[in-house]
A tleap script that builds the chain and sets N, CA, C and O, in Angstrom:
source leaprc.protein.ff14SB
mol = sequence {
  NMET LYS ARG VAL ALA PHE LYS MET LYS LEU
  LYS ALA GLY CYS GLU ALA GLU TYR LYS LYS
  ARG HIE ASP GLU ILE TRP PRO GLU LEU SER
  ARG ILE LEU SER ASP ALA GLY VAL CYS ASP
  TYR SER ILE PHE LEU ASP GLN GLU SER LEU
  ILE LEU PHE ALA VAL GLN LYS LEU SER ASP
  ASN ASN THR ALA ASP ARG LEU PRO GLN ASN
  PRO VAL VAL ARG GLN TRP TRP GLU HIE MET
  ALA ASP ILE MET GLU THR ASN PRO ASP ARG
  SER PRO VAL CYS VAL PRO MET PRO GLU MET
  PHE HIE ALA CASP
}
set mol.1.N position { 157.033 -175.020 65.244 }
set mol.1.CA position { 158.194 -174.696 64.427 }
set mol.1.C position { 159.422 -175.327 65.079 }
set mol.1.O position { 159.624 -175.213 66.288 }
set mol.2.N position { 160.216 -175.976 64.283 }
set mol.2.CA position { 161.421 -176.651 64.750 }
set mol.2.C position { 162.639 -175.992 64.099 }
set mol.2.O position { 162.609 -175.677 62.909 }
set mol.3.N position { 163.704 -175.784 64.865 }
set mol.3.CA position { 164.965 -175.257 64.324 }
set mol.3.C position { 165.928 -176.421 64.112 }
set mol.3.O position { 166.044 -177.305 64.960 }
set mol.4.N position { 166.610 -176.412 62.982 }
set mol.4.CA position { 167.650 -177.407 62.734 }
set mol.4.C position { 168.906 -176.684 62.278 }
set mol.4.O position { 168.844 -175.617 61.666 }
set mol.5.N position { 170.039 -177.283 62.588 }
set mol.5.CA position { 171.325 -176.718 62.169 }
set mol.5.C position { 172.198 -177.853 61.649 }
set mol.5.O position { 172.089 -178.996 62.091 }
set mol.6.N position { 173.054 -177.515 60.712 }
set mol.6.CA position { 173.989 -178.488 60.164 }
set mol.6.C position { 175.184 -177.748 59.602 }
set mol.6.O position { 175.136 -176.543 59.357 }
set mol.7.N position { 176.264 -178.503 59.402 }
set mol.7.CA position { 177.448 -177.882 58.821 }
set mol.7.C position { 177.833 -178.601 57.537 }
set mol.7.O position { 177.572 -179.790 57.355 }
set mol.8.N position { 178.464 -177.835 56.655 }
set mol.8.CA position { 178.957 -178.325 55.376 }
set mol.8.C position { 180.359 -177.759 55.203 }
set mol.8.O position { 180.810 -176.971 56.035 }
set mol.9.N position { 181.043 -178.138 54.158 }
set mol.9.CA position { 182.422 -177.670 53.961 }
set mol.9.C position { 182.586 -177.126 52.552 }
set mol.9.O position { 182.232 -177.777 51.569 }
set mol.10.N position { 183.127 -175.927 52.477 }
set mol.10.CA position { 183.407 -175.249 51.218 }
set mol.10.C position { 184.827 -175.571 50.784 }
set mol.10.O position { 185.710 -175.721 51.628 }
set mol.11.N position { 185.058 -175.679 49.494 }
set mol.11.CA position { 186.418 -175.897 48.994 }
set mol.11.C position { 187.177 -174.572 49.019 }
set mol.11.O position { 186.591 -173.505 48.839 }
set mol.12.N position { 188.469 -174.653 49.241 }
set mol.12.CA position { 189.317 -173.461 49.333 }
set mol.12.C position { 189.236 -172.620 48.067 }
set mol.12.O position { 189.242 -173.144 46.954 }
set mol.13.N position { 189.160 -171.317 48.257 }
set mol.13.CA position { 189.119 -170.379 47.148 }
set mol.13.C position { 187.749 -170.202 46.518 }
set mol.13.O position { 187.619 -169.485 45.526 }
set mol.14.N position { 186.731 -170.836 47.067 }
set mol.14.CA position { 185.387 -170.799 46.466 }
set mol.14.C position { 184.399 -169.911 47.224 }
set mol.14.O position { 183.199 -169.941 46.952 }
set mol.15.N position { 184.899 -169.128 48.165 }
set mol.15.CA position { 184.011 -168.311 48.999 }
set mol.15.C position { 183.166 -167.350 48.167 }
set mol.15.O position { 181.948 -167.298 48.336 }
set mol.16.N position { 183.794 -166.593 47.275 }
set mol.16.CA position { 183.073 -165.599 46.478 }
set mol.16.C position { 182.071 -166.273 45.542 }
set mol.16.O position { 180.960 -165.776 45.358 }
set mol.17.N position { 182.458 -167.393 44.956 }
set mol.17.CA position { 181.551 -168.100 44.046 }
set mol.17.C position { 180.354 -168.666 44.793 }
set mol.17.O position { 179.236 -168.625 44.281 }
set mol.18.N position { 180.566 -169.194 45.995 }
set mol.18.CA position { 179.463 -169.709 46.804 }
set mol.18.C position { 178.467 -168.586 47.105 }
set mol.18.O position { 177.257 -168.755 46.958 }
set mol.19.N position { 178.995 -167.450 47.522 }
set mol.19.CA position { 178.131 -166.293 47.828 }
set mol.19.C position { 177.370 -165.856 46.582 }
set mol.19.O position { 176.170 -165.593 46.652 }
set mol.20.N position { 178.052 -165.775 45.447 }
set mol.20.CA position { 177.420 -165.353 44.188 }
set mol.20.C position { 176.273 -166.289 43.814 }
set mol.20.O position { 175.181 -165.835 43.469 }
set mol.21.N position { 176.524 -167.589 43.884 }
set mol.21.CA position { 175.477 -168.547 43.508 }
set mol.21.C position { 174.270 -168.458 44.428 }
set mol.21.O position { 173.136 -168.619 43.975 }
set mol.22.N position { 174.492 -168.207 45.695 }
set mol.22.CA position { 173.359 -168.079 46.607 }
set mol.22.C position { 172.664 -166.724 46.461 }
set mol.22.O position { 171.458 -166.623 46.686 }
set mol.23.N position { 173.401 -165.697 46.092 }
set mol.23.CA position { 172.768 -164.408 45.802 }
set mol.23.C position { 171.850 -164.523 44.589 }
set mol.23.O position { 170.908 -163.745 44.438 }
set mol.24.N position { 172.130 -165.495 43.731 }
set mol.24.CA position { 171.350 -165.721 42.510 }
set mol.24.C position { 170.559 -167.024 42.601 }
set mol.24.O position { 170.328 -167.685 41.588 }
set mol.25.N position { 170.143 -167.393 43.813 }
set mol.25.CA position { 169.440 -168.671 43.999 }
set mol.25.C position { 168.242 -168.757 43.052 }
set mol.25.O position { 167.546 -167.768 42.822 }
set mol.26.N position { 168.020 -169.919 42.521 }
set mol.26.CA position { 166.937 -170.115 41.563 }
set mol.26.C position { 165.590 -169.886 42.255 }
set mol.26.O position { 165.337 -170.461 43.314 }
set mol.27.N position { 164.736 -169.064 41.675 }
set mol.27.CA position { 163.412 -168.830 42.270 }
set mol.27.C position { 162.630 -170.130 42.475 }
set mol.27.O position { 161.919 -170.278 43.469 }
set mol.28.N position { 162.758 -171.055 41.552 }
set mol.28.CA position { 162.052 -172.331 41.683 }
set mol.28.C position { 162.541 -173.103 42.914 }
set mol.28.O position { 161.744 -173.736 43.606 }
set mol.29.N position { 163.838 -173.054 43.183 }
set mol.29.CA position { 164.379 -173.730 44.359 }
set mol.29.C position { 163.870 -173.070 45.639 }
set mol.29.O position { 163.512 -173.761 46.593 }
set mol.30.N position { 163.837 -171.760 45.663 }
set mol.30.CA position { 163.297 -171.049 46.835 }
set mol.30.C position { 161.849 -171.442 47.094 }
set mol.30.O position { 161.446 -171.632 48.241 }
set mol.31.N position { 161.065 -171.564 46.021 }
set mol.31.CA position { 159.658 -171.952 46.162 }
set mol.31.C position { 159.541 -173.380 46.689 }
set mol.31.O position { 158.705 -173.659 47.549 }
set mol.32.N position { 160.365 -174.275 46.182 }
set mol.32.CA position { 160.338 -175.675 46.619 }
set mol.32.C position { 160.674 -175.779 48.105 }
set mol.32.O position { 160.024 -176.527 48.836 }
set mol.33.N position { 161.677 -175.040 48.554 }
set mol.33.CA position { 162.034 -175.041 49.970 }
set mol.33.C position { 160.880 -174.518 50.816 }
set mol.33.O position { 160.527 -175.106 51.839 }
set mol.34.N position { 160.303 -173.414 50.380 }
set mol.34.CA position { 159.181 -172.831 51.108 }
set mol.34.C position { 157.991 -173.791 51.164 }
set mol.34.O position { 157.383 -173.976 52.218 }
set mol.35.N position { 157.666 -174.394 50.026 }
set mol.35.CA position { 156.550 -175.349 49.968 }
set mol.35.C position { 156.791 -176.558 50.868 }
set mol.35.O position { 155.839 -177.171 51.351 }
set mol.36.N position { 158.059 -176.903 51.095 }
set mol.36.CA position { 158.406 -178.032 51.965 }
set mol.36.C position { 158.393 -177.649 53.444 }
set mol.36.O position { 158.609 -178.496 54.310 }
set mol.37.N position { 158.138 -176.366 53.731 }
set mol.37.CA position { 158.072 -175.921 55.119 }
set mol.37.C position { 159.379 -175.413 55.682 }
set mol.37.O position { 159.521 -175.261 56.895 }
set mol.38.N position { 160.353 -175.145 54.792 }
set mol.38.CA position { 161.636 -174.582 55.224 }
set mol.38.C position { 161.527 -173.066 55.190 }
set mol.38.O position { 161.147 -172.489 54.170 }
set mol.39.N position { 161.857 -172.422 56.298 }
set mol.39.CA position { 161.814 -170.960 56.325 }
set mol.39.C position { 162.936 -170.442 57.226 }
set mol.39.O position { 163.590 -171.205 57.936 }
set mol.40.N position { 163.136 -169.152 57.178 }
set mol.40.CA position { 164.150 -168.500 58.010 }
set mol.40.C position { 165.464 -169.268 57.927 }
set mol.40.O position { 166.006 -169.708 58.942 }
set mol.41.N position { 165.971 -169.425 56.699 }
set mol.41.CA position { 167.136 -170.255 56.387 }
set mol.41.C position { 168.341 -169.348 56.209 }
set mol.41.O position { 168.335 -168.465 55.350 }
set mol.42.N position { 169.368 -169.557 57.010 }
set mol.42.CA position { 170.606 -168.784 56.922 }
set mol.42.C position { 171.789 -169.726 56.854 }
set mol.42.O position { 171.779 -170.805 57.448 }
set mol.43.N position { 172.811 -169.303 56.120 }
set mol.43.CA position { 174.069 -170.050 56.052 }
set mol.43.C position { 175.195 -169.064 56.357 }
set mol.43.O position { 175.275 -167.992 55.758 }
set mol.44.N position { 176.058 -169.438 57.289 }
set mol.44.CA position { 177.183 -168.612 57.702 }
set mol.44.C position { 178.475 -169.326 57.346 }
set mol.44.O position { 178.507 -170.554 57.269 }
set mol.45.N position { 179.536 -168.567 57.130 }
set mol.45.CA position { 180.845 -169.121 56.784 }
set mol.45.C position { 181.865 -168.801 57.858 }
set mol.45.O position { 182.038 -167.642 58.235 }
set mol.46.N position { 182.543 -169.832 58.351 }
set mol.46.CA position { 183.728 -169.645 59.181 }
set mol.46.C position { 184.894 -169.551 58.202 }
set mol.46.O position { 185.296 -170.556 57.617 }
set mol.47.N position { 185.431 -168.359 58.025 }
set mol.47.CA position { 186.447 -168.124 57.005 }
set mol.47.C position { 187.769 -168.840 57.275 }
set mol.47.O position { 188.535 -169.086 56.343 }
set mol.48.N position { 188.043 -169.174 58.515 }
set mol.48.CA position { 189.285 -169.885 58.829 }
set mol.48.C position { 189.215 -171.351 58.427 }
set mol.48.O position { 190.164 -171.889 57.856 }
set mol.49.N position { 188.089 -171.999 58.723 }
set mol.49.CA position { 187.973 -173.444 58.481 }
set mol.49.C position { 187.221 -173.776 57.187 }
set mol.49.O position { 187.244 -174.918 56.727 }
set mol.50.N position { 186.558 -172.775 56.608 }
set mol.50.CA position { 185.687 -172.945 55.434 }
set mol.50.C position { 184.466 -173.812 55.737 }
set mol.50.O position { 183.859 -174.391 54.836 }
set mol.51.N position { 184.121 -173.889 57.017 }
set mol.51.CA position { 182.909 -174.588 57.423 }
set mol.51.C position { 181.725 -173.658 57.205 }
set mol.51.O position { 181.732 -172.502 57.627 }
set mol.52.N position { 180.702 -174.193 56.531 }
set mol.52.CA position { 179.434 -173.499 56.353 }
set mol.52.C position { 178.500 -173.979 57.457 }
set mol.52.O position { 178.318 -175.182 57.641 }
set mol.53.N position { 177.914 -173.049 58.185 }
set mol.53.CA position { 177.005 -173.367 59.278 }
set mol.53.C position { 175.617 -172.916 58.855 }
set mol.53.O position { 175.389 -171.728 58.627 }
set mol.54.N position { 174.693 -173.854 58.750 }
set mol.54.CA position { 173.336 -173.550 58.281 }
set mol.54.C position { 172.334 -173.722 59.411 }
set mol.54.O position { 172.425 -174.653 60.212 }
set mol.55.N position { 171.382 -172.806 59.456 }
set mol.55.CA position { 170.288 -172.856 60.418 }
set mol.55.C position { 169.004 -172.593 59.652 }
set mol.55.O position { 168.928 -171.671 58.841 }
set mol.56.N position { 168.002 -173.407 59.916 }
set mol.56.CA position { 166.708 -173.204 59.264 }
set mol.56.C position { 165.595 -173.583 60.219 }
set mol.56.O position { 165.789 -174.361 61.153 }
set mol.57.N position { 164.440 -173.025 59.970 }
set mol.57.CA position { 163.250 -173.401 60.717 }
set mol.57.C position { 162.390 -174.260 59.801 }
set mol.57.O position { 162.287 -174.016 58.599 }
set mol.58.N position { 161.778 -175.271 60.404 }
set mol.58.CA position { 160.886 -176.170 59.684 }
set mol.58.C position { 159.498 -176.094 60.307 }
set mol.58.O position { 159.349 -176.165 61.527 }
set mol.59.N position { 158.493 -175.950 59.465 }
set mol.59.CA position { 157.125 -175.934 59.963 }
set mol.59.C position { 156.790 -177.288 60.577 }
set mol.59.O position { 157.447 -178.289 60.289 }
set mol.60.N position { 155.770 -177.312 61.420 }
set mol.60.CA position { 155.392 -178.559 62.087 }
set mol.60.C position { 154.991 -179.652 61.095 }
set mol.60.O position { 155.183 -180.838 61.365 }
set mol.61.N position { 154.441 -179.259 59.961 }
set mol.61.CA position { 154.018 -180.240 58.952 }
set mol.61.C position { 154.945 -180.226 57.731 }
set mol.61.O position { 154.493 -180.417 56.602 }
set mol.62.N position { 156.222 -180.003 57.959 }
set mol.62.CA position { 157.184 -179.899 56.859 }
set mol.62.C position { 157.379 -181.232 56.143 }
set mol.62.O position { 157.117 -182.306 56.684 }
set mol.63.N position { 157.846 -181.113 54.911 }
set mol.63.CA position { 158.180 -182.297 54.104 }
set mol.63.C position { 159.644 -182.217 53.663 }
set mol.63.O position { 159.998 -182.695 52.585 }
set mol.64.N position { 160.480 -181.619 54.488 }
set mol.64.CA position { 161.895 -181.426 54.147 }
set mol.64.C position { 162.609 -182.750 53.888 }
set mol.64.O position { 163.563 -182.795 53.111 }
set mol.65.N position { 162.162 -183.815 54.522 }
set mol.65.CA position { 162.805 -185.116 54.302 }
set mol.65.C position { 162.621 -185.627 52.880 }
set mol.65.O position { 163.334 -186.539 52.462 }
set mol.66.N position { 161.684 -185.061 52.128 }
set mol.66.CA position { 161.450 -185.462 50.733 }
set mol.66.C position { 162.257 -184.626 49.735 }
set mol.66.O position { 162.298 -184.959 48.551 }
set mol.67.N position { 162.892 -183.558 50.191 }
set mol.67.CA position { 163.624 -182.672 49.277 }
set mol.67.C position { 164.700 -183.389 48.458 }
set mol.67.O position { 164.867 -183.053 47.286 }
set mol.68.N position { 165.432 -184.350 49.004 }
set mol.68.CA position { 166.465 -185.015 48.196 }
set mol.68.C position { 165.928 -185.731 46.948 }
set mol.68.O position { 166.696 -186.004 46.025 }
set mol.69.N position { 164.648 -186.033 46.905 }
set mol.69.CA position { 164.075 -186.686 45.731 }
set mol.69.C position { 163.616 -185.681 44.666 }
set mol.69.O position { 163.268 -186.080 43.554 }
set mol.70.N position { 163.611 -184.395 44.992 }
set mol.70.CA position { 163.148 -183.383 44.045 }
set mol.70.C position { 164.207 -183.140 42.971 }
set mol.70.O position { 165.368 -182.902 43.302 }
set mol.71.N position { 163.826 -183.194 41.682 }
set mol.71.CA position { 164.816 -183.011 40.613 }
set mol.71.C position { 165.490 -181.633 40.624 }
set mol.71.O position { 166.657 -181.527 40.246 }
set mol.72.N position { 164.800 -180.597 41.039 }
set mol.72.CA position { 165.406 -179.261 41.088 }
set mol.72.C position { 166.451 -179.206 42.195 }
set mol.72.O position { 167.510 -178.604 42.016 }
set mol.73.N position { 166.168 -179.819 43.323 }
set mol.73.CA position { 167.144 -179.887 44.418 }
set mol.73.C position { 168.383 -180.643 43.949 }
set mol.73.O position { 169.509 -180.238 44.240 }
set mol.74.N position { 168.179 -181.726 43.234 }
set mol.74.CA position { 169.302 -182.517 42.732 }
set mol.74.C position { 170.115 -181.719 41.698 }
set mol.74.O position { 171.339 -181.842 41.641 }
set mol.75.N position { 169.438 -180.910 40.893 }
set mol.75.CA position { 170.147 -180.040 39.941 }
set mol.75.C position { 170.971 -178.997 40.690 }
set mol.75.O position { 172.090 -178.681 40.286 }
set mol.76.N position { 170.419 -178.462 41.781 }
set mol.76.CA position { 171.166 -177.495 42.591 }
set mol.76.C position { 172.423 -178.143 43.180 }
set mol.76.O position { 173.499 -177.547 43.178 }
set mol.77.N position { 172.271 -179.360 43.678 }
set mol.77.CA position { 173.434 -180.074 44.202 }
set mol.77.C position { 174.511 -180.189 43.132 }
set mol.77.O position { 175.688 -179.941 43.390 }
set mol.78.N position { 174.096 -180.565 41.940 }
set mol.78.CA position { 175.052 -180.700 40.837 }
set mol.78.C position { 175.720 -179.354 40.548 }
set mol.78.O position { 176.926 -179.291 40.310 }
set mol.79.N position { 174.934 -178.289 40.571 }
set mol.79.CA position { 175.419 -176.925 40.335 }
set mol.79.C position { 176.460 -176.505 41.378 }
set mol.79.O position { 177.378 -175.746 41.070 }
set mol.80.N position { 176.314 -176.996 42.598 }
set mol.80.CA position { 177.189 -176.602 43.703 }
set mol.80.C position { 178.346 -177.575 43.948 }
set mol.80.O position { 179.261 -177.259 44.708 }
set mol.81.N position { 178.320 -178.732 43.328 }
set mol.81.CA position { 179.266 -179.812 43.645 }
set mol.81.C position { 180.727 -179.456 43.410 }
set mol.81.O position { 181.608 -180.010 44.067 }
set mol.82.N position { 180.997 -178.546 42.490 }
set mol.82.CA position { 182.396 -178.212 42.206 }
set mol.82.C position { 183.024 -177.307 43.266 }
set mol.82.O position { 184.237 -177.100 43.250 }
set mol.83.N position { 182.228 -176.766 44.181 }
set mol.83.CA position { 182.773 -175.833 45.162 }
set mol.83.C position { 182.571 -176.286 46.619 }
set mol.83.O position { 182.947 -175.576 47.552 }
set mol.84.N position { 181.973 -177.476 46.803 }
set mol.84.CA position { 181.696 -177.985 48.147 }
set mol.84.C position { 182.102 -179.447 48.261 }
set mol.84.O position { 182.220 -180.149 47.256 }
set mol.85.N position { 182.312 -179.896 49.485 }
set mol.85.CA position { 182.494 -181.323 49.705 }
set mol.85.C position { 181.144 -181.998 49.488 }
set mol.85.O position { 180.124 -181.541 50.006 }
set mol.86.N position { 181.141 -183.096 48.715 }
set mol.86.CA position { 179.892 -183.772 48.388 }
set mol.86.C position { 179.992 -185.279 48.621 }
set mol.86.O position { 181.078 -185.853 48.706 }
set mol.87.N position { 178.831 -185.884 48.718 }
set mol.87.CA position { 178.687 -187.331 48.769 }
set mol.87.C position { 178.710 -187.875 47.338 }
set mol.87.O position { 178.654 -187.096 46.386 }
set mol.88.N position { 178.790 -189.204 47.172 }
set mol.88.CA position { 178.791 -189.769 45.817 }
set mol.88.C position { 177.584 -189.367 44.959 }
set mol.88.O position { 177.699 -189.296 43.735 }
set mol.89.N position { 176.428 -189.102 45.585 }
set mol.89.CA position { 175.247 -188.695 44.807 }
set mol.89.C position { 175.220 -187.187 44.530 }
set mol.89.O position { 174.222 -186.666 44.031 }
set mol.90.N position { 176.313 -186.488 44.852 }
set mol.90.CA position { 176.502 -185.049 44.644 }
set mol.90.C position { 175.807 -184.189 45.700 }
set mol.90.O position { 175.919 -182.964 45.648 }
set mol.91.N position { 175.099 -184.783 46.647 }
set mol.91.CA position { 174.517 -184.011 47.743 }
set mol.91.C position { 175.656 -183.480 48.607 }
set mol.91.O position { 176.701 -184.122 48.713 }
set mol.92.N position { 175.465 -182.315 49.225 }
set mol.92.CA position { 176.526 -181.807 50.093 }
set mol.92.C position { 176.688 -182.704 51.322 }
set mol.92.O position { 175.717 -183.247 51.849 }
set mol.93.N position { 177.923 -182.840 51.755 }
set mol.93.CA position { 178.163 -183.543 53.007 }
set mol.93.C position { 177.628 -182.637 54.114 }
set mol.93.O position { 178.151 -181.545 54.338 }
set mol.94.N position { 176.590 -183.093 54.797 }
set mol.94.CA position { 175.940 -182.315 55.865 }
set mol.94.C position { 176.058 -183.074 57.174 }
set mol.94.O position { 175.733 -184.259 57.255 }
set mol.95.N position { 176.520 -182.386 58.179 }
set mol.95.CA position { 176.648 -182.976 59.506 }
set mol.95.C position { 175.642 -182.265 60.415 }
set mol.95.O position { 175.783 -181.069 60.670 }
set mol.96.N position { 174.622 -182.989 60.907 }
set mol.96.CA position { 173.645 -182.361 61.801 }
set mol.96.C position { 174.310 -181.880 63.081 }
set mol.96.O position { 175.263 -182.483 63.575 }
set mol.97.N position { 173.786 -180.788 63.601 }
set mol.97.CA position { 174.309 -180.224 64.840 }
set mol.97.C position { 173.154 -180.086 65.830 }
set mol.97.O position { 172.214 -179.330 65.584 }
set mol.98.N position { 173.219 -180.806 66.940 }
set mol.98.CA position { 172.124 -180.724 67.915 }
set mol.98.C position { 172.088 -179.376 68.622 }
set mol.98.O position { 173.128 -178.789 68.924 }
set mol.99.N position { 170.901 -178.904 68.875 }
set mol.99.CA position { 170.757 -177.638 69.594 }
set mol.99.C position { 171.095 -177.856 71.063 }
set mol.99.O position { 170.577 -178.772 71.702 }
set mol.100.N position { 171.965 -177.006 71.585 }
set mol.100.CA position { 172.393 -177.113 72.974 }
set mol.100.C position { 171.811 -175.993 73.848 }
set mol.100.O position { 171.751 -176.121 75.071 }
set mol.101.N position { 171.389 -174.906 73.216 }
set mol.101.CA position { 170.837 -173.779 73.954 }
set mol.101.C position { 170.088 -172.890 73.001 }
set mol.101.O position { 170.483 -172.733 71.846 }
set mol.102.N position { 168.998 -172.300 73.481 }
set mol.102.CA position { 168.239 -171.310 72.701 }
set mol.102.C position { 167.594 -170.326 73.667 }
set mol.102.O position { 167.104 -170.713 74.727 }
set mol.103.N position { 167.598 -169.064 73.297 }
set mol.103.CA position { 166.890 -168.029 74.052 }
set mol.103.C position { 166.217 -167.112 73.061 }
set mol.103.O position { 166.830 -166.709 72.072 }
set mol.104.N position { 164.969 -166.777 73.310 }
set mol.104.CA position { 164.251 -165.810 72.452 }
set mol.104.C position { 164.551 -164.413 72.896 }
set mol.104.O position { 164.047 -163.456 72.307 }
savepdb mol mol.pdb
quit
């Protein structure tokens, strides 16, 4: 199992809407993430900077690198694009964060 972390940026005033949309995450999207080997996925918000900090675990045989080609994932990106910083293809701007320390 591998842990990965990354950060994204929320647009000002969109905190409640971001939370609402994730509280109502599409069951199909949850299944796709799980099938790709993504588990134990959390997203935290720094309310001062509006930085979203995401942490997820990936199974050893994960296919997470293929998720951007999935049409449901792309629909989710489109659904979220009005409240987050995005790339030209509507994917969220994600900045990987290397793990510096871990303790069980």
